[in-house]
C-alpha positions as CSV (number, residue, x, y, z in Angstrom):
1,M,98.9,72.7,106.7
2,R,98.2,72.0,110.2
3,A,100.6,73.5,112.7
4,V,102.1,71.5,115.4
5,T,101.8,73.1,118.6
6,E,103.2,70.2,121.1
7,P,107.1,70.2,121.8
8,W,108.8,67.2,121.0
9,P,110.4,65.1,123.6
10,E,113.5,66.6,125.2
11,N,115.9,67.4,122.4
12,N,114.6,65.1,119.8
13,R,113.6,67.7,117.5
14,A,117.0,68.7,117.2
15,R,118.2,65.4,116.8
16,L,115.9,64.9,114.2
17,D,116.9,68.2,112.4
18,A,120.9,66.8,112.5
19,V,119.8,63.3,110.9
20,F,117.8,65.0,108.4
21,Q,120.4,67.7,107.3
22,S,122.9,64.6,107.0
23,D,121.4,62.7,104.4
24,A,124.4,62.3,102.0
25,Y,122.2,61.9,98.9
26,V,120.0,64.9,99.3
27,N,123.1,66.9,99.8
28,E,124.7,65.4,96.9
29,V,121.6,66.5,95.0
30,G,122.2,69.9,96.3
31,A,118.4,69.9,97.8
32,K,118.2,72.1,100.9
33,L,115.7,71.6,104.1
34,V,114.3,75.2,104.5
35,E,111.8,74.1,107.3
36,W,109.6,71.2,108.7
37,D,107.3,70.4,111.2
38,G,105.3,67.5,112.4
39,G,103.9,65.7,109.0
40,R,105.2,68.5,106.8
41,A,108.6,69.5,105.1
42,V,109.7,71.9,102.7
43,F,113.1,71.6,100.3
44,R,114.5,74.2,97.7
45,L,116.8,72.9,94.6
46,A,118.6,75.8,92.9
47,P,119.3,74.0,89.7
48,E,122.7,73.3,88.3
49,P,124.0,72.5,84.8
50,R,124.0,68.6,86.2
51,H,120.3,68.4,87.0
52,L,119.3,69.3,83.5
53,N,118.4,66.7,80.7
54,F,119.3,66.4,77.3
55,V,116.4,68.7,76.3
56,G,117.9,71.4,78.8
57,S,115.1,71.2,81.2
58,I,115.7,69.8,84.7
59,H,115.6,66.2,84.6
60,G,112.4,64.5,86.2
61,G,114.9,62.6,88.4
62,A,115.8,65.9,90.0
63,L,112.6,66.7,90.4
64,F,111.3,63.2,91.9
65,S,114.4,63.2,94.2
66,L,113.4,66.7,95.8
67,A,109.9,65.4,96.1
68,D,111.3,62.3,97.8
69,A,113.6,64.4,100.1
70,A,110.4,66.4,101.1
71,L,108.8,63.0,101.7
72,G,111.3,61.4,103.6
73,V,111.6,64.3,106.4
74,A,107.6,64.9,106.6
75,S,107.0,61.1,107.3
76,N,110.0,60.4,110.1
77,S,109.4,63.9,111.5
78,W,107.5,62.1,114.6
79,G,110.4,59.9,115.4
80,R,109.0,56.8,113.9
81,L,111.2,55.3,111.2
82,C,109.4,55.6,107.9
83,V,109.7,54.4,104.1
84,A,107.9,54.8,101.3
85,L,105.6,52.5,99.8
86,T,104.4,54.0,96.7
87,I,104.7,57.3,94.7
88,E,102.5,58.5,92.1
89,T,104.0,61.3,89.9
90,Q,102.4,64.1,87.6
91,F,105.0,65.9,85.6
92,L,102.9,68.7,84.7
93,S,105.5,71.2,83.1
94,A,109.1,71.4,82.5
95,P,111.3,73.7,84.6
96,I,114.0,75.2,82.6
97,D,116.2,77.6,84.5
98,E,114.2,78.5,87.7
99,V,114.6,77.5,91.6
100,L,112.3,74.7,92.7
101,V,110.4,74.3,96.0
102,A,109.0,71.0,97.1
103,S,106.5,70.9,100.1
104,A,105.4,67.8,101.5
105,V,101.6,67.8,103.6
106,E,100.7,64.7,105.7
107,R,96.9,64.0,104.4
108,S,96.6,60.8,107.0
109,R,98.1,58.8,109.4
110,T,97.4,55.4,111.0
111,R,99.6,53.5,113.3
112,R,101.6,51.4,110.3
113,T,100.9,53.8,107.1
114,A,100.8,57.6,106.1
115,A,99.7,59.4,102.7
116,Y,101.1,62.7,101.9
117,A,100.7,65.2,99.0
118,I,103.9,66.8,97.4
119,D,104.0,69.7,95.5
120,V,107.1,70.9,93.4
121,T,106.5,74.4,92.4
122,S,108.6,77.6,90.8
123,E,110.1,79.7,93.4
124,A,109.9,82.8,91.4
125,D,105.9,82.8,90.5
126,G,104.4,79.5,92.2
127,A,103.5,77.9,89.0
128,L,103.2,74.0,89.6
129,R,105.7,71.9,88.0
130,A,105.0,68.4,89.3
131,T,102.7,66.8,91.9
132,F,103.3,63.6,93.8
133,Q,100.7,61.4,95.8
134,A,102.8,59.0,98.4
135,M,101.9,56.2,100.7
136,T,104.4,55.3,103.3
137,F,104.8,52.3,105.8
138,R,105.6,53.3,109.7
139,T,107.7,51.0,110.9
140,G,107.5,49.8,114.5
141,R,111.0,51.4,115.0
142,W,112.2,55.0,116.3
143,H,115.0,57.3,115.6
144,F,117.5,57.0,118.3
145,G,115.6,54.4,120.1
146,E,112.1,53.6,121.6
147,D,113.3,54.9,124.9
148,A,113.8,58.3,123.5
149,W,110.1,59.1,123.0
150,P,107.8,58.7,125.9
151,E,105.0,56.3,125.8
152,E,102.2,58.9,125.4
153,W,104.1,60.2,122.2
154,R,104.9,56.8,120.8
155,A,100.9,56.3,120.7
156,T,99.9,59.3,119.4
157,H,102.4,59.8,116.8
């Protein structure tokens, strides 16, 4: 993962963090945003009985929701409104009773699209439980309005 060394314009990072933390669906699922930066995000889910499927493992929908939460933050982290176009999923091994971590990393970004890799792993031993490849559409709209982001930032992010 690359580290972002440039500061966000004014207080936009704190404002984005508040937006990310207020996601009603993610909060209902129980996923917690651990950290994020430009083009990346990490979420954590401590499964509860409501996350289990009828065979006793963590439901694929819960894994997908965790990965999608990480994708949402990573893709919107630059301030531009982004939405998923495609997400390819591979469920690799069924997690039973373990805390899960989803890490999303930007692989490429153009003015209109961006590609991401998202891995869901066991927090205890790092075992890979699912992996996702995603493509997002980068709209022409900006969180907090275009005026909240300097022209140079908008041109490069």
